C-alpha angles and dihedrals in degrees: 000000000000110000119233139187114203132167118184106230101169131076109218120208116186131182147092112293096008091136085080087072094060095098093049092047094045092049090060088072090055093225123184090207134012120207114206113203111198136143126245093258090060089054091052091050090054096240092115091056092048092052094047091047091054092048094048092047086061089056096254128145109238132199128178139213121195106154100115139081143204112316094020115227134215088256091056090050089050090053090050091050091052090051091047090051088058099047098032101214124201094194133034127209119197107200121181138027127336091290092061093047094044093048090049091052091046091053089049093054095051099035092049100039107022131228120076132304088259088070089065098050103129132023130316098004098135111117097202145357118314126219116270112263134201116203123205112182117204094183133052102232130081101033086216090150088070097047138080091214132095120199110212125172120224105245093225106035097028089222111150112238118205107212112187137171132150088237090062092064114117116254092214134016118196111203109193112168091197089070091061094059092082095059114120112244093253092052089050089052097045096045092043092054089048091054091047090051090053092052092049098042096045089054094064108035128123088250097051110138138171092274097046096046090052091056093040095051095047090044091053092050093051095044094046090053097043104040100074090040095057091046091052096041115018090187094061097118094184090056090045088055091050091052093048095048091042091054090048093049090049088051089054088053092051090055092066105018105035125202138279151214097323090064093040091056094039097056096065089053089056095043097046103030105022091240108168110254097240091050093048098047093042092052093050097043101080092053091049091049090053092048094048092040091066087071104021108037090137092062092052088046091058091049095047092050087065087073103016109034095190096057114128119221093240092054097042103087094052092041092051094044090052091047091055092047089051091052091050091054093044087055093048093246128143121261098191144045090239091061088055093047092244112147124230087235088072093065099092092052093045092048091050090052092048092059089061092059116106093215092064091065090069096054111118091228110056111251112226133161095272095048093045092050088049091054092053092045089053089063100041091106130029115278117252 
């Protein structure tokens, strides 16, 4: 068995309406000032106001930072650090999707330890203690609330930098399914596919271990059951809860198992063609499953039996790849490069970029130029 060393650093609080407890939980840190990091969409949905009201009801001084967007960049982190330097927070709250939580963590690295976010690219680069952080996800996708990593894109090169340190782990994560009801249908689809990709990829990495596969498998079961339900009925709160917990469990798996070739090949599509992450990783995932399945069909068999108990190992990779493709189509997402107007002539450049992605190093089948090119060629045209 693969050895592991895990210490749970985050307190998880799950339930409908739990955002109302934010003020009480924040007050336990005795902060002089709380900085809420949330994007503009969260403000429009009213979640920002609810969070601030709870904090103020606990007698806390509250400041906000909103000047960032999807896939936060190093420049956005710099802007957040400048704002933090003015208001001098003692506690950070990341409210929103993965972008809000990642930006909040990025601000925490630089505000607490100095330098620029580039100094924290890698693992264990923090030079001191970071401020305590409370994460409140409003989507069911990244599972960032369960991770000690922030994904920040370099503003010039668009390369995603994974910045991880145990001290960046959130102290508290509030999982309130009610907050996910306001997601637009496309956001529900994109974040749901992202969460599903996390559950699948973490199950078959080089670093898979008894703890990670437990989280991955249960995450996959919850997400597989909940995804179609939330697409069909966005008000299904039970299914929303399954998606949120499934995304969180998959995030816990990432923390110790990491990801693989689907993310390595997806990131260049986002960097070069602005393809939304959930779309990119979902499109690449079936091809990666088929590639890995040639050597690890038994692993995919274990995973598939979480939802289809009679699945045979030899049938599992193709069955799972087709299942993912079906979910993509159900969600109205593309399954090929041609649907995204990306030419086949781009493959060599994309493949070269994919080999520079850290996530690819954890794939169970070594990712080289030929294999990466093969993955992109597999998705040139829509699957049958």
